[in-house]
C-alpha positions, 0 to 999 in steps of 0.5 A: 747340332746347328754348328755341325750343320753349318760346318757341313754346309761350309765344307760343301761350299768350300769343296765346290769352290776348290773343285771349280778352281781345279783343286782336288780334295784328297784329305777330308781333315784338310777340308774340315780345317778349311771349313772351320777357318771359314766360320771364324773358329772359336777357342775350342777349335784350335786343335781341330784346325792345327795339329801339334808337330810331334816330330821333335818332343820336348823333355820338359813337356811329357804329359798327354796334351803337351804335344808340340809344346816347348819351354821358353829357354834352353834347348827347347828355345833353340829348337823353336828359334830354328823352326821359326827361322825356316817357317815362322807361321808354324810357331805359336806362343802361349801367353798369360792374358789379362783376365787369367786366360791363356792365349795362343798367338801365332808367331814368336813372342817373348813378353808374358810367354809361358811356352811355345807350340809348333804345329804342322800347319802354318798359322795366319796371324790369328790368336785363340783363347783357351 
């Protein structure tokens, strides 16, 4: 409840500031994402902020919930490298964390990588624990 109120308040502040700067909010989902970023989003908020890019689908990840994920080898890796060359901040690396957790890190990493993910939105160098 408290978090929802914080989000609503932050959305209102962001909307007001953007309006003062002459920016019109067209998409309420974008407004929610801006509010979550302003709050310093927690791990469960990754998918509230970023949308997996489903324009190309990996043959290796066909389960529900695997949208936007790609393997670290073969044709999947070639696709990830092409996207990374054009828009590097849309690429995320899923890696094994120290405590058995999985981290989603913005950018292309090779060490301890489990898979890659491509999102519609650009990341800003942040990472999330899932």
